[in-house]
PDB file of N, CA, C, O and CB in Angstrom:
ATOM      1  N   UNK A   1     -36.804 -14.907  21.297  1.00  0.00           N
ATOM      2  CA  UNK A   1     -35.636 -15.741  21.101  1.00  0.00           C
ATOM      3  C   UNK A   1     -35.474 -16.121  19.635  1.00  0.00           C
ATOM      4  O   UNK A   1     -34.354 -16.224  19.135  1.00  0.00           O
ATOM      5  CB  UNK A   1     -35.728 -16.988  21.963  1.00  0.00           C
ATOM      6  N   UNK A   2     -36.587 -16.328  18.953  1.00  0.00           N
ATOM      7  CA  UNK A   2     -36.525 -16.679  17.541  1.00  0.00           C
ATOM      8  C   UNK A   2     -35.990 -15.522  16.710  1.00  0.00           C
ATOM      9  O   UNK A   2     -35.343 -15.727  15.683  1.00  0.00           O
ATOM     10  CB  UNK A   2     -37.901 -17.095  17.037  1.00  0.00           C
ATOM     11  N   UNK A   3     -36.265 -14.317  17.160  1.00  0.00           N
ATOM     12  CA  UNK A   3     -35.793 -13.136  16.431  1.00  0.00           C
ATOM     13  C   UNK A   3     -34.273 -13.058  16.476  1.00  0.00           C
ATOM     14  O   UNK A   3     -33.645 -12.652  15.497  1.00  0.00           O
ATOM     15  CB  UNK A   3     -36.411 -11.849  17.016  1.00  0.00           C
ATOM     16  N   UNK A   4     -33.683 -13.437  17.584  1.00  0.00           N
ATOM     17  CA  UNK A   4     -32.225 -13.407  17.714  1.00  0.00           C
ATOM     18  C   UNK A   4     -31.587 -14.372  16.726  1.00  0.00           C
ATOM     19  O   UNK A   4     -30.583 -14.040  16.095  1.00  0.00           O
ATOM     20  CB  UNK A   4     -31.797 -13.755  19.153  1.00  0.00           C
ATOM     21  N   UNK A   5     -32.157 -15.559  16.586  1.00  0.00           N
ATOM     22  CA  UNK A   5     -31.616 -16.521  15.623  1.00  0.00           C
ATOM     23  C   UNK A   5     -31.743 -15.993  14.200  1.00  0.00           C
ATOM     24  O   UNK A   5     -30.844 -16.188  13.382  1.00  0.00           O
ATOM     25  CB  UNK A   5     -32.334 -17.872  15.750  1.00  0.00           C
ATOM     26  N   UNK A   6     -32.849 -15.329  13.902  1.00  0.00           N
ATOM     27  CA  UNK A   6     -33.027 -14.750  12.565  1.00  0.00           C
ATOM     28  C   UNK A   6     -32.020 -13.629  12.328  1.00  0.00           C
ATOM     29  O   UNK A   6     -31.451 -13.529  11.241  1.00  0.00           O
ATOM     30  CB  UNK A   6     -34.467 -14.218  12.388  1.00  0.00           C
ATOM     31  N   UNK A   7     -31.796 -12.793  13.326  1.00  0.00           N
ATOM     32  CA  UNK A   7     -30.849 -11.693  13.179  1.00  0.00           C
ATOM     33  C   UNK A   7     -29.416 -12.196  13.056  1.00  0.00           C
ATOM     34  O   UNK A   7     -28.635 -11.636  12.286  1.00  0.00           O
ATOM     35  CB  UNK A   7     -30.964 -10.741  14.358  1.00  0.00           C
ATOM     36  N   UNK A   8     -29.060 -13.225  13.785  1.00  0.00           N
ATOM     37  CA  UNK A   8     -27.720 -13.807  13.672  1.00  0.00           C
ATOM     38  C   UNK A   8     -27.534 -14.394  12.283  1.00  0.00           C
ATOM     39  O   UNK A   8     -26.494 -14.189  11.657  1.00  0.00           O
ATOM     40  CB  UNK A   8     -27.491 -14.893  14.754  1.00  0.00           C
ATOM     41  N   UNK A   9     -28.521 -15.113  11.800  1.00  0.00           N
ATOM     42  CA  UNK A   9     -28.445 -15.673  10.451  1.00  0.00           C
ATOM     43  C   UNK A   9     -28.363 -14.587   9.394  1.00  0.00           C
ATOM     44  O   UNK A   9     -27.583 -14.700   8.448  1.00  0.00           O
ATOM     45  CB  UNK A   9     -29.644 -16.561  10.181  1.00  0.00           C
ATOM     46  N   UNK A  10     -29.155 -13.541   9.542  1.00  0.00           N
ATOM     47  CA  UNK A  10     -29.125 -12.431   8.589  1.00  0.00           C
ATOM     48  C   UNK A  10     -27.780 -11.710   8.625  1.00  0.00           C
ATOM     49  O   UNK A  10     -27.244 -11.347   7.578  1.00  0.00           O
ATOM     50  CB  UNK A  10     -30.259 -11.443   8.886  1.00  0.00           C
ATOM     51  N   UNK A  11     -27.235 -11.502   9.816  1.00  0.00           N
ATOM     52  CA  UNK A  11     -25.945 -10.813   9.917  1.00  0.00           C
ATOM     53  C   UNK A  11     -24.823 -11.664   9.329  1.00  0.00           C
ATOM     54  O   UNK A  11     -23.892 -11.125   8.731  1.00  0.00           O
ATOM     55  CB  UNK A  11     -25.632 -10.469  11.384  1.00  0.00           C
ATOM     56  N   UNK A  12     -24.897 -12.977   9.489  1.00  0.00           N
ATOM     57  CA  UNK A  12     -23.894 -13.847   8.874  1.00  0.00           C
ATOM     58  C   UNK A  12     -23.984 -13.801   7.349  1.00  0.00           C
ATOM     59  O   UNK A  12     -22.960 -13.806   6.666  1.00  0.00           O
ATOM     60  CB  UNK A  12     -24.065 -15.290   9.369  1.00  0.00           C
ATOM     61  N   UNK A  13     -25.198 -13.757   6.819  1.00  0.00           N
ATOM     62  CA  UNK A  13     -25.350 -13.650   5.362  1.00  0.00           C
ATOM     63  C   UNK A  13     -24.792 -12.329   4.843  1.00  0.00           C
ATOM     64  O   UNK A  13     -24.145 -12.299   3.797  1.00  0.00           O
ATOM     65  CB  UNK A  13     -26.828 -13.785   4.967  1.00  0.00           C
ATOM     66  N   UNK A  14     -25.034 -11.247   5.558  1.00  0.00           N
ATOM     67  CA  UNK A  14     -24.509  -9.942   5.149  1.00  0.00           C
ATOM     68  C   UNK A  14     -22.985  -9.937   5.234  1.00  0.00           C
ATOM     69  O   UNK A  14     -22.316  -9.397   4.354  1.00  0.00           O
ATOM     70  CB  UNK A  14     -25.099  -8.813   6.028  1.00  0.00           C
ATOM     71  N   UNK A  15     -22.438 -10.535   6.285  1.00  0.00           N
ATOM     72  CA  UNK A  15     -20.979 -10.600   6.427  1.00  0.00           C
ATOM     73  C   UNK A  15     -20.363 -11.414   5.299  1.00  0.00           C
ATOM     74  O   UNK A  15     -19.332 -11.023   4.753  1.00  0.00           O
ATOM     75  CB  UNK A  15     -20.595 -11.207   7.787  1.00  0.00           C
ATOM     76  N   UNK A  16     -20.970 -12.532   4.940  1.00  0.00           N
ATOM     77  CA  UNK A  16     -20.464 -13.343   3.833  1.00  0.00           C
ATOM     78  C   UNK A  16     -20.586 -12.601   2.509  1.00  0.00           C
ATOM     79  O   UNK A  16     -19.726 -12.734   1.638  1.00  0.00           O
ATOM     80  CB  UNK A  16     -21.215 -14.674   3.759  1.00  0.00           C
ATOM     81  N   UNK A  17     -21.645 -11.825   2.357  1.00  0.00           N
ATOM     82  CA  UNK A  17     -21.805 -11.012   1.146  1.00  0.00           C
ATOM     83  C   UNK A  17     -20.679  -9.986   1.036  1.00  0.00           C
ATOM     84  O   UNK A  17     -20.084  -9.836  -0.030  1.00  0.00           O
ATOM     85  CB  UNK A  17     -23.176 -10.300   1.146  1.00  0.00           C
ATOM     86  N   UNK A  18     -20.384  -9.284   2.123  1.00  0.00           N
ATOM     87  CA  UNK A  18     -19.304  -8.299   2.103  1.00  0.00           C
ATOM     88  C   UNK A  18     -17.944  -8.957   1.894  1.00  0.00           C
ATOM     89  O   UNK A  18     -17.090  -8.402   1.203  1.00  0.00           O
ATOM     90  CB  UNK A  18     -19.298  -7.498   3.400  1.00  0.00           C
ATOM     91  N   UNK A  19     -17.735 -10.118   2.474  1.00  0.00           N
ATOM     92  CA  UNK A  19     -16.484 -10.840   2.276  1.00  0.00           C
ATOM     93  C   UNK A  19     -16.334 -11.261   0.813  1.00  0.00           C
ATOM     94  O   UNK A  19     -15.252 -11.147   0.238  1.00  0.00           O
ATOM     95  CB  UNK A  19     -16.421 -12.072   3.199  1.00  0.00           C
ATOM     96  N   UNK A  20     -17.409 -11.743   0.223  1.00  0.00           N
ATOM     97  CA  UNK A  20     -17.384 -12.106  -1.189  1.00  0.00           C
ATOM     98  C   UNK A  20     -17.126 -10.904  -2.081  1.00  0.00           C
ATOM     99  O   UNK A  20     -16.373 -11.003  -3.050  1.00  0.00           O
ATOM    100  CB  UNK A  20     -18.687 -12.763  -1.581  1.00  0.00           C
ATOM    101  N   UNK A  21     -17.740  -9.769  -1.767  1.00  0.00           N
ATOM    102  CA  UNK A  21     -17.498  -8.550  -2.547  1.00  0.00           C
ATOM    103  C   UNK A  21     -16.060  -8.072  -2.410  1.00  0.00           C
ATOM    104  O   UNK A  21     -15.479  -7.569  -3.372  1.00  0.00           O
ATOM    105  CB  UNK A  21     -18.454  -7.442  -2.110  1.00  0.00           C
ATOM    106  N   UNK A  22     -15.484  -8.223  -1.233  1.00  0.00           N
ATOM    107  CA  UNK A  22     -14.091  -7.839  -1.030  1.00  0.00           C
ATOM    108  C   UNK A  22     -13.158  -8.698  -1.871  1.00  0.00           C
ATOM    109  O   UNK A  22     -12.273  -8.176  -2.549  1.00  0.00           O
ATOM    110  CB  UNK A  22     -13.718  -7.949   0.448  1.00  0.00           C
ATOM    111  N   UNK A  23     -13.353 -10.021  -1.830  1.00  0.00           N
ATOM    112  CA  UNK A  23     -12.504 -10.904  -2.635  1.00  0.00           C
ATOM    113  C   UNK A  23     -12.700 -10.660  -4.126  1.00  0.00           C
ATOM    114  O   UNK A  23     -11.745 -10.751  -4.898  1.00  0.00           O
ATOM    115  CB  UNK A  23     -12.796 -12.367  -2.306  1.00  0.00           C
ATOM    116  N   UNK A  24     -13.920 -10.352  -4.537  1.00  0.00           N
ATOM    117  CA  UNK A  24     -14.183 -10.042  -5.937  1.00  0.00           C
ATOM    118  C   UNK A  24     -13.433  -8.773  -6.349  1.00  0.00           C
ATOM    119  O   UNK A  24     -12.857  -8.720  -7.435  1.00  0.00           O
ATOM    120  CB  UNK A  24     -15.697  -9.876  -6.179  1.00  0.00           C
ATOM    121  N   UNK A  25     -13.438  -7.754  -5.489  1.00  0.00           N
ATOM    122  CA  UNK A  25     -12.756  -6.501  -5.806  1.00  0.00           C
ATOM    123  C   UNK A  25     -11.248  -6.697  -5.869  1.00  0.00           C
ATOM    124  O   UNK A  25     -10.585  -6.108  -6.723  1.00  0.00           O
ATOM    125  CB  UNK A  25     -13.102  -5.431  -4.774  1.00  0.00           C
ATOM    126  N   UNK A  26     -10.700  -7.510  -4.983  1.00  0.00           N
ATOM    127  CA  UNK A  26      -9.258  -7.770  -5.001  1.00  0.00           C
ATOM    128  C   UNK A  26      -8.880  -8.536  -6.260  1.00  0.00           C
ATOM    129  O   UNK A  26      -7.883  -8.208  -6.903  1.00  0.00           O
ATOM    130  CB  UNK A  26      -8.826  -8.556  -3.745  1.00  0.00           C
ATOM    131  N   UNK A  27      -9.648  -9.538  -6.619  1.00  0.00           N
ATOM    132  CA  UNK A  27      -9.359 -10.338  -7.803  1.00  0.00           C
ATOM    133  C   UNK A  27      -9.542  -9.512  -9.081  1.00  0.00           C
ATOM    134  O   UNK A  27      -8.857  -9.743 -10.077  1.00  0.00           O
ATOM    135  CB  UNK A  27     -10.262 -11.581  -7.838  1.00  0.00           C
ATOM    136  N   UNK A  28     -10.461  -8.558  -9.048  1.00  0.00           N
ATOM    137  CA  UNK A  28     -10.736  -7.733 -10.218  1.00  0.00           C
ATOM    138  C   UNK A  28      -9.692  -6.634 -10.406  1.00  0.00           C
ATOM    139  O   UNK A  28      -9.659  -5.997 -11.459  1.00  0.00           O
ATOM    140  CB  UNK A  28     -12.116  -7.115 -10.102  1.00  0.00           C
ATOM    141  N   UNK A  29      -8.840  -6.400  -9.410  1.00  0.00           N
ATOM    142  CA  UNK A  29      -7.793  -5.393  -9.527  1.00  0.00           C
ATOM    143  C   UNK A  29      -8.207  -4.023  -9.034  1.00  0.00           C
ATOM    144  O   UNK A  29      -7.602  -3.020  -9.410  1.00  0.00           O
ATOM    145  CB  UNK A  29      -7.357  -5.290 -10.939  1.00  0.00           C
ATOM    146  N   UNK A  30      -9.221  -3.967  -8.204  1.00  0.00           N
ATOM    147  CA  UNK A  30      -9.714  -2.689  -7.702  1.00  0.00           C
ATOM    148  C   UNK A  30      -8.666  -1.982  -6.844  1.00  0.00           C
ATOM    149  O   UNK A  30      -8.607  -0.753  -6.824  1.00  0.00           O
ATOM    150  CB  UNK A  30     -10.993  -2.898  -6.898  1.00  0.00           C
ATOM    151  N   UNK A  31      -7.848  -2.747  -6.143  1.00  0.00           N
ATOM    152  CA  UNK A  31      -6.877  -2.152  -5.233  1.00  0.00           C
ATOM    153  C   UNK A  31      -5.481  -2.065  -5.831  1.00  0.00           C
ATOM    154  O   UNK A  31      -4.529  -1.776  -5.106  1.00  0.00           O
ATOM    155  CB  UNK A  31      -6.827  -2.939  -3.958  1.00  0.00           C
ATOM    156  N   UNK A  32      -5.329  -2.304  -7.118  1.00  0.00           N
ATOM    157  CA  UNK A  32      -4.031  -2.152  -7.764  1.00  0.00           C
ATOM    158  C   UNK A  32      -3.662  -0.676  -7.824  1.00  0.00           C
ATOM    159  O   UNK A  32      -4.513   0.177  -8.075  1.00  0.00           O
ATOM    160  CB  UNK A  32      -4.044  -2.771  -9.182  1.00  0.00           C
ATOM    161  N   UNK A  33      -2.411  -0.392  -7.596  1.00  0.00           N
ATOM    162  CA  UNK A  33      -1.939   0.988  -7.583  1.00  0.00           C
ATOM    163  C   UNK A  33      -1.360   1.321  -8.948  1.00  0.00           C
ATOM    164  O   UNK A  33      -0.290   0.829  -9.306  1.00  0.00           O
ATOM    165  CB  UNK A  33      -0.884   1.211  -6.464  1.00  0.00           C
ATOM    166  N   UNK A  34      -2.045   2.139  -9.700  1.00  0.00           N
ATOM    167  CA  UNK A  34      -1.574   2.512 -11.023  1.00  0.00           C
ATOM    168  C   UNK A  34      -0.832   3.833 -11.037  1.00  0.00           C
ATOM    169  O   UNK A  34      -0.191   4.170 -12.032  1.00  0.00           O
ATOM    170  CB  UNK A  34      -2.724   2.578 -11.967  1.00  0.00           C
ATOM    171  N   UNK A  35      -0.907   4.584  -9.957  1.00  0.00           N
ATOM    172  CA  UNK A  35      -0.311   5.914  -9.921  1.00  0.00           C
ATOM    173  C   UNK A  35       1.141   5.890  -9.451  1.00  0.00           C
ATOM    174  O   UNK A  35       1.969   6.619  -9.997  1.00  0.00           O
ATOM    175  CB  UNK A  35      -1.122   6.817  -9.021  1.00  0.00           C
ATOM    176  N   UNK A  36       1.465   5.081  -8.465  1.00  0.00           N
ATOM    177  CA  UNK A  36       2.801   5.079  -7.879  1.00  0.00           C
ATOM    178  C   UNK A  36       3.895   4.654  -8.851  1.00  0.00           C
ATOM    179  O   UNK A  36       4.944   5.298  -8.863  1.00  0.00           O
ATOM    180  CB  UNK A  36       2.823   4.178  -6.692  1.00  0.00           C
ATOM    181  N   UNK A  37       3.722   3.607  -9.671  1.00  0.00           N
ATOM    182  CA  UNK A  37       4.810   3.251 -10.590  1.00  0.00           C
ATOM    183  C   UNK A  37       5.156   4.373 -11.573  1.00  0.00           C
ATOM    184  O   UNK A  37       6.313   4.501 -11.974  1.00  0.00           O
ATOM    185  CB  UNK A  37       4.437   2.006 -11.364  1.00  0.00           C
ATOM    186  N   UNK A  38       4.189   5.170 -11.957  1.00  0.00           N
ATOM    187  CA  UNK A  38       4.475   6.277 -12.860  1.00  0.00           C
ATOM    188  C   UNK A  38       5.241   7.389 -12.151  1.00  0.00           C
ATOM    189  O   UNK A  38       6.016   8.102 -12.789  1.00  0.00           O
ATOM    190  CB  UNK A  38       3.181   6.826 -13.447  1.00  0.00           C
ATOM    191  N   UNK A  39       5.041   7.548 -10.863  1.00  0.00           N
ATOM    192  CA  UNK A  39       5.708   8.605 -10.104  1.00  0.00           C
ATOM    193  C   UNK A  39       7.053   8.151  -9.537  1.00  0.00           C
ATOM    194  O   UNK A  39       7.862   8.988  -9.136  1.00  0.00           O
ATOM    195  CB  UNK A  39       4.809   9.077  -8.975  1.00  0.00           C
ATOM    196  N   UNK A  40       7.304   6.845  -9.497  1.00  0.00           N
ATOM    197  CA  UNK A  40       8.509   6.313  -8.866  1.00  0.00           C
ATOM    198  C   UNK A  40       9.774   6.790  -9.566  1.00  0.00           C
ATOM    199  O   UNK A  40      10.805   6.960  -8.915  1.00  0.00           O
ATOM    200  CB  UNK A  40       8.469   4.796  -8.855  1.00  0.00           C
ATOM    201  N   UNK A  41       9.721   7.008 -10.859  1.00  0.00           N
ATOM    202  CA  UNK A  41      10.916   7.412 -11.594  1.00  0.00           C
ATOM    203  C   UNK A  41      11.352   8.829 -11.222  1.00  0.00           C
ATOM    204  O   UNK A  41      12.503   9.203 -11.449  1.00  0.00           O
ATOM    205  CB  UNK A  41      10.663   7.322 -13.097  1.00  0.00           C
ATOM    206  N   UNK A  42      10.455   9.602 -10.662  1.00  0.00           N
ATOM    207  CA  UNK A  42      10.776  10.979 -10.309  1.00  0.00           C
ATOM    208  C   UNK A  42      11.537  11.098  -8.990  1.00  0.00           C
ATOM    209  O   UNK A  42      12.099  12.155  -8.702  1.00  0.00           O
ATOM    210  CB  UNK A  42       9.514  11.787 -10.234  1.00  0.00           C
ATOM    211  N   UNK A  43      11.566  10.051  -8.196  1.00  0.00           N
ATOM    212  CA  UNK A  43      12.195  10.108  -6.885  1.00  0.00           C
ATOM    213  C   UNK A  43      13.544   9.405  -6.900  1.00  0.00           C
ATOM    214  O   UNK A  43      13.774   8.507  -7.711  1.00  0.00           O
ATOM    215  CB  UNK A  43      11.286   9.482  -5.829  1.00  0.00           C
ATOM    216  N   UNK A  44      14.433   9.814  -6.007  1.00  0.00           N
ATOM    217  CA  UNK A  44      15.739   9.177  -5.872  1.00  0.00           C
ATOM    218  C   UNK A  44      15.580   7.792  -5.269  1.00  0.00           C
ATOM    219  O   UNK A  44      14.661   7.537  -4.491  1.00  0.00           O
ATOM    220  CB  UNK A  44      16.681  10.036  -5.009  1.00  0.00           C
ATOM    221  N   UNK A  45      16.493   6.902  -5.641  1.00  0.00           N
ATOM    222  CA  UNK A  45      16.428   5.544  -5.104  1.00  0.00           C
ATOM    223  C   UNK A  45      16.929   5.498  -3.673  1.00  0.00           C
ATOM    224  O   UNK A  45      16.231   5.008  -2.785  1.00  0.00           O
ATOM    225  CB  UNK A  45      17.239   4.587  -5.972  1.00  0.00           C
ATOM    226  N   UNK A  46      18.127   6.001  -3.442  1.00  0.00           N
ATOM    227  CA  UNK A  46      18.718   5.955  -2.103  1.00  0.00           C
ATOM    228  C   UNK A  46      19.077   7.364  -1.674  1.00  0.00           C
ATOM    229  O   UNK A  46      20.015   7.958  -2.205  1.00  0.00           O
ATOM    230  CB  UNK A  46      19.970   5.034  -2.069  1.00  0.00           C
ATOM    231  N   UNK A  47      18.346   7.895  -0.729  1.00  0.00           N
ATOM    232  CA  UNK A  47      18.676   9.221  -0.225  1.00  0.00           C
ATOM    233  C   UNK A  47      19.925   9.164   0.647  1.00  0.00           C
ATOM    234  O   UNK A  47      20.703  10.118   0.674  1.00  0.00           O
ATOM    235  CB  UNK A  47      17.497   9.806   0.568  1.00  0.00           C
ATOM    236  N   UNK A  48      20.126   8.058   1.358  1.00  0.00           N
ATOM    237  CA  UNK A  48      21.310   7.914   2.201  1.00  0.00           C
ATOM    238  C   UNK A  48      22.571   7.861   1.355  1.00  0.00           C
ATOM    239  O   UNK A  48      23.599   8.414   1.747  1.00  0.00           O
ATOM    240  CB  UNK A  48      21.204   6.657   3.067  1.00  0.00           C
ATOM    241  N   UNK A  49      22.512   7.215   0.216  1.00  0.00           N
ATOM    242  CA  UNK A  49      23.661   7.086  -0.663  1.00  0.00           C
ATOM    243  C   UNK A  49      24.073   8.457  -1.207  1.00  0.00           C
ATOM    244  O   UNK A  49      25.267   8.741  -1.300  1.00  0.00           O
ATOM    245  CB  UNK A  49      23.346   6.118  -1.817  1.00  0.00           C
ATOM    246  N   UNK A  50      23.120   9.302  -1.564  1.00  0.00           N
ATOM    247  CA  UNK A  50      23.459  10.626  -2.085  1.00  0.00           C
ATOM    248  C   UNK A  50      24.050  11.500  -0.993  1.00  0.00           C
ATOM    249  O   UNK A  50      24.907  12.337  -1.278  1.00  0.00           O
ATOM    250  CB  UNK A  50      22.224  11.300  -2.688  1.00  0.00           C
ATOM    251  N   UNK A  51      23.615  11.329   0.258  1.00  0.00           N
ATOM    252  CA  UNK A  51      24.190  12.100   1.356  1.00  0.00           C
ATOM    253  C   UNK A  51      25.642  11.698   1.581  1.00  0.00           C
ATOM    254  O   UNK A  51      26.496  12.550   1.824  1.00  0.00           O
ATOM    255  CB  UNK A  51      23.374  11.902   2.646  1.00  0.00           C
ATOM    256  N   UNK A  52      25.920  10.400   1.499  1.00  0.00           N
ATOM    257  CA  UNK A  52      27.293   9.929   1.683  1.00  0.00           C
ATOM    258  C   UNK A  52      28.192  10.417   0.560  1.00  0.00           C
ATOM    259  O   UNK A  52      29.349  10.758   0.805  1.00  0.00           O
ATOM    260  CB  UNK A  52      27.330   8.401   1.758  1.00  0.00           C
ATOM    261  N   UNK A  53      27.689  10.458  -0.657  1.00  0.00           N
ATOM    262  CA  UNK A  53      28.481  10.932  -1.782  1.00  0.00           C
ATOM    263  C   UNK A  53      28.797  12.412  -1.637  1.00  0.00           C
ATOM    264  O   UNK A  53      29.908  12.841  -1.949  1.00  0.00           O
ATOM    265  CB  UNK A  53      27.749  10.676  -3.095  1.00  0.00           C
ATOM    266  N   UNK A  54      27.835  13.196  -1.165  1.00  0.00           N
ATOM    267  CA  UNK A  54      28.095  14.622  -0.995  1.00  0.00           C
ATOM    268  C   UNK A  54      29.097  14.861   0.134  1.00  0.00           C
ATOM    269  O   UNK A  54      29.886  15.804   0.060  1.00  0.00           O
ATOM    270  CB  UNK A  54      26.785  15.374  -0.713  1.00  0.00           C
ATOM    271  N   UNK A  55      29.083  14.025   1.181  1.00  0.00           N
ATOM    272  CA  UNK A  55      30.049  14.166   2.266  1.00  0.00           C
ATOM    273  C   UNK A  55      31.457  13.849   1.777  1.00  0.00           C
ATOM    274  O   UNK A  55      32.408  14.549   2.124  1.00  0.00           O
ATOM    275  CB  UNK A  55      29.677  13.252   3.443  1.00  0.00           C
ATOM    276  N   UNK A  56      31.595  12.793   0.969  1.00  0.00           N
ATOM    277  CA  UNK A  56      32.924  12.443   0.469  1.00  0.00           C
ATOM    278  C   UNK A  56      33.410  13.489  -0.510  1.00  0.00           C
ATOM    279  O   UNK A  56      34.611  13.750  -0.571  1.00  0.00           O
ATOM    280  CB  UNK A  56      32.911  11.063  -0.194  1.00  0.00           C
ATOM    281  N   UNK A  57      32.531  14.091  -1.270  1.00  0.00           N
ATOM    282  CA  UNK A  57      32.924  15.147  -2.199  1.00  0.00           C
ATOM    283  C   UNK A  57      33.389  16.373  -1.429  1.00  0.00           C
ATOM    284  O   UNK A  57      34.370  17.011  -1.812  1.00  0.00           O
ATOM    285  CB  UNK A  57      31.757  15.511  -3.138  1.00  0.00           C
ATOM    286  N   UNK A  58      32.695  16.708  -0.350  1.00  0.00           N
ATOM    287  CA  UNK A  58      33.079  17.858   0.460  1.00  0.00           C
ATOM    288  C   UNK A  58      34.428  17.634   1.131  1.00  0.00           C
ATOM    289  O   UNK A  58      35.234  18.561   1.211  1.00  0.00           O
ATOM    290  CB  UNK A  58      32.013  18.146   1.510  1.00  0.00           C
ATOM    291  N   UNK A  59      34.688  16.436   1.609  1.00  0.00           N
ATOM    292  CA  UNK A  59      35.969  16.182   2.269  1.00  0.00           C
ATOM    293  C   UNK A  59      37.101  16.177   1.253  1.00  0.00           C
ATOM    294  O   UNK A  59      38.214  16.587   1.584  1.00  0.00           O
ATOM    295  CB  UNK A  59      35.933  14.846   3.028  1.00  0.00           C
ATOM    296  N   UNK A  60      36.856  15.733   0.043  1.00  0.00           N
ATOM    297  CA  UNK A  60      37.883  15.767  -0.991  1.00  0.00           C
ATOM    298  C   UNK A  60      38.203  17.205  -1.376  1.00  0.00           C
ATOM    299  O   UNK A  60      39.363  17.543  -1.615  1.00  0.00           O
ATOM    300  CB  UNK A  60      37.436  14.972  -2.225  1.00  0.00           C
ATOM    301  N   UNK A  61      37.189  18.044  -1.437  1.00  0.00           N
ATOM    302  CA  UNK A  61      37.407  19.448  -1.787  1.00  0.00           C
ATOM    303  C   UNK A  61      38.155  20.185  -0.681  1.00  0.00           C
ATOM    304  O   UNK A  61      38.934  21.097  -0.962  1.00  0.00           O
ATOM    305  CB  UNK A  61      36.073  20.140  -2.065  1.00  0.00           C
ATOM    306  N   UNK A  62      37.929  19.803   0.559  1.00  0.00           N
ATOM    307  CA  UNK A  62      38.594  20.465   1.676  1.00  0.00           C
ATOM    308  C   UNK A  62      40.065  20.074   1.774  1.00  0.00           C
ATOM    309  O   UNK A  62      40.874  20.867   2.256  1.00  0.00           O
ATOM    310  CB  UNK A  62      37.884  20.133   2.977  1.00  0.00           C
ATOM    311  N   UNK A  63      40.426  18.890   1.334  1.00  0.00           N
ATOM    312  CA  UNK A  63      41.811  18.452   1.439  1.00  0.00           C
ATOM    313  C   UNK A  63      42.663  18.971   0.293  1.00  0.00           C
ATOM    314  O   UNK A  63      43.889  18.987   0.404  1.00  0.00           O
ATOM    315  CB  UNK A  63      41.876  16.944   1.482  1.00  0.00           C
ATOM    316  N   UNK A  64      42.051  19.396  -0.802  1.00  0.00           N
ATOM    317  CA  UNK A  64      42.822  19.881  -1.956  1.00  0.00           C
ATOM    318  C   UNK A  64      43.444  21.209  -1.717  1.00  0.00           C
ATOM    319  O   UNK A  64      44.121  21.741  -2.596  1.00  0.00           O
ATOM    320  CB  UNK A  64      41.962  19.964  -3.163  1.00  0.00           C
TER     321      UNK A  64
END
């Protein structure tokens, strides 16, 4: 029975250690995304908007 109390205490200490390491990594900027902002300029902002513009252009060309 004493071993169970020791194991529970040890597991709680390990869990608190991992929680502390996680918060340290988040505060340190480990999970900041540095790649996506550089790639964002290469993609279109609104794909739906470009589809609507091409449809209106096609209908204007068909009526001329």
